[in-house]
C-alpha positions in Angstrom: 65.3 75.3 -90.0 66.8 72.1 -91.4 64.6 69.1 -91.4 65.5 66.1 -89.3 66.9 63.3 -91.4 66.8 59.7 -90.3 69.6 57.4 -91.4 68.3 54.5 -93.6 68.2 51.3 -91.7 68.6 53.0 -88.3 65.6 53.7 -86.1 64.9 57.2 -85.0 66.2 58.0 -81.5 63.6 57.7 -78.8 62.1 60.8 -77.5 63.4 61.8 -74.0 61.1 60.8 -71.2 60.5 63.2 -68.4 61.2 61.5 -65.1 60.6 63.0 -61.6 63.8 63.7 -59.7 65.0 60.9 -57.5 64.8 61.5 -53.8 67.4 60.6 -51.2 67.0 60.2 -47.5 69.9 61.0 -45.2 70.3 61.1 -41.5 71.8 64.0 -39.5 75.1 63.1 -37.8 74.8 65.9 -35.3 72.7 69.0 -34.3 72.9 71.9 -36.6 71.6 75.5 -36.0 70.9 77.6 -39.0 73.3 80.5 -39.4 71.2 82.2 -42.1 67.5 82.7 -42.7 67.4 80.3 -45.7 69.1 77.5 -43.9 67.5 74.5 -42.1 68.1 73.7 -38.4 67.9 70.0 -37.4 68.9 67.6 -34.6 71.1 64.5 -34.6 69.2 61.6 -36.0 66.7 63.6 -38.0 65.8 62.3 -41.4 66.1 64.7 -44.3 65.0 64.5 -47.9 67.2 65.6 -50.7 66.1 65.8 -54.3 68.5 65.2 -57.2 66.7 67.9 -59.1 67.7 70.6 -56.6 71.0 72.3 -57.4 73.6 72.2 -54.7 75.7 75.2 -53.6 79.1 73.9 -54.6 81.0 76.8 -53.1 80.0 75.9 -49.6 79.0 72.3 -50.1 75.4 72.8 -49.2 72.2 71.4 -50.6 68.5 72.1 -50.2 66.7 69.5 -48.0 63.4 69.0 -46.3 62.9 67.9 -42.7 59.4 67.5 -41.4 57.5 70.5 -42.7 60.6 72.7 -43.1 62.9 73.3 -46.1 66.2 75.0 -46.4 69.9 74.7 -47.1 72.0 72.2 -45.1 75.7 71.5 -45.0 76.5 68.1 -46.5 79.2 67.6 -43.8 76.4 67.4 -41.2 74.7 64.3 -42.7 75.7 60.8 -43.4 77.7 60.2 -46.5 75.8 57.0 -47.5 72.4 58.0 -48.7 69.3 55.9 -49.3 67.2 56.4 -52.4 63.5 56.5 -51.7 61.7 54.5 -54.3 58.2 55.9 -53.5 58.8 59.3 -52.1 55.2 60.3 -52.0 54.2 57.2 -50.0 57.1 57.8 -47.7 56.1 61.5 -47.1 52.5 60.5 -46.4 53.7 57.8 -43.9 56.0 60.2 -42.1 53.5 63.1 -42.2 55.8 65.4 -44.2 53.2 67.7 -45.7 55.6 70.1 -47.4 57.4 67.3 -49.2 54.1 65.7 -50.1 53.1 68.9 -51.8 56.4 69.0 -53.6 56.0 65.5 -54.9 52.5 66.2 -56.1 53.5 69.4 -57.8 56.4 67.6 -59.4 54.1 65.3 -61.2 54.2 62.2 -59.0 50.9 60.2 -58.9 48.9 60.7 -55.8 47.2 57.3 -56.3 50.2 55.1 -57.2 50.4 51.7 -55.5 53.3 50.3 -53.6 54.2 46.6 -53.6 51.4 45.9 -51.1 48.9 47.7 -53.2 48.7 50.6 -50.8 48.1 54.2 -51.9 49.7 57.3 -50.2 46.3 58.0 -48.7 46.4 54.6 -47.0 49.7 55.3 -45.4 48.6 58.8 -44.2 45.4 57.3 -42.7 47.4 54.5 -41.0 49.9 56.9 -39.5 47.3 59.3 -38.3 48.6 62.3 -40.3 45.4 64.4 -40.7 47.0 67.2 -42.8 48.3 64.7 -45.3 44.9 63.0 -45.5 43.2 66.3 -46.2 45.8 67.2 -48.9 45.4 63.8 -50.6 41.6 64.0 -50.5 41.8 67.2 -52.5 43.1 65.3 -55.5 40.7 65.0 -58.5 40.6 61.3 -58.0 41.9 60.4 -54.5 41.3 56.6 -54.9 39.4 56.9 -51.6 38.1 53.3 -51.7 41.2 51.7 -53.1 41.8 48.3 -51.5 45.2 46.9 -51.0 46.2 43.2 -51.4 44.6 42.5 -48.0 41.4 44.2 -49.1 41.9 47.0 -46.6 40.9 50.6 -47.5 42.2 53.8 -45.9 38.9 53.7 -43.8 39.7 50.2 -42.6 43.2 51.1 -41.4 42.1 54.5 -39.9 39.3 52.7 -38.0 41.6 49.9 -36.8 44.2 52.3 -35.5 41.7 54.6 -33.7 42.1 57.7 -35.7 38.6 59.2 -35.3 39.3 62.5 -37.0 40.6 60.8 -40.1 37.7 58.4 -40.1 35.4 61.4 -40.1 37.4 63.0 -43.0 37.2 59.9 -45.1 33.5 59.4 -44.5 32.8 63.1 -45.4 34.9 62.5 -48.5 32.6 59.7 -49.6 34.4 56.6 -48.2 32.3 53.4 -48.7 31.9 51.9 -45.2 30.3 48.8 -46.6 33.5 47.5 -48.3 34.8 44.3 -46.8 38.5 43.2 -46.7 39.7 39.7 -47.6 38.6 38.5 -44.2 35.1 39.7 -44.9 35.3 42.5 -42.3 34.1 46.1 -42.8 35.8 49.1 -41.2 33.2 49.1 -38.5 33.8 45.5 -37.7 37.5 46.0 -37.0 37.1 49.3 -35.1 37.7 49.0 -31.4 36.9 52.6 -30.5 33.1 53.0 -29.8 33.2 56.6 -31.0 34.5 55.4 -34.4 31.9 52.7 -34.6 29.2 55.3 -33.9 30.7 57.6 -36.5 30.5 55.0 -39.2 27.0 54.0 -38.1 25.8 57.6 -38.2 27.4 58.1 -41.6 25.6 55.0 -43.0 22.3 56.1 -41.4 22.5 59.5 -43.1 23.5 58.0 -46.4 20.6 55.6 -46.3 18.2 58.4 -45.4 19.6 60.5 -48.3 19.1 57.6 -50.8 15.5 57.3 -49.8 14.9 61.1 -50.1 14.7 61.9 -46.4 16.3 64.7 -44.6 16.4 65.7 -40.9 13.2 67.8 -41.1 11.3 64.6 -42.0 12.1 63.2 -38.6 10.9 66.3 -36.7 7.6 66.0 -34.8 5.6 69.0 -35.8 2.6 68.1 -33.6 2.0 70.1 -30.5 
């Protein structure tokens, strides 16, 4: 094998940088019913994701796309010609509750804890929108940035509590969310929660956490006397 020779006075060419495929968002122009098992059915107005990294089928002008939690081939003639490039596809998938596409983004190497311009993580958007499946998926990451605060100081727990998503509040607390964190207004998630059940959930979580820190368990509170 011949050795690589650098021309004197000329810097060596930079190594290629691996970049995740861009993602485009298109809108369906009309209803389409799949004609084959590997195709995707959709309705007029549906939003579909198309990745540049996916090879299109040139012979029939079709491309693979994702709509909701379904993936398959679609005819390009059925979607708008002008496409929008999604800058932060993982954030967008979390916000829309697109679990399948969220998994694709993560498996494609996109960071599950990246911040958008407002300092929000994908977990924040999933919690705000109430998409429980997306929250569960993001909590399985090695470092889910569970207590990351955006530019307003809000955490995923803040926004889930504020929007009344009890199941997501429970998931976040079970995952180790810090209910004592205050946002820029000096308010905790409990402070901004309007749902009494959510307030109670946060209080009980804090109670059990305090008991655990002091070495107590539920048996310590049982009355053994007859």
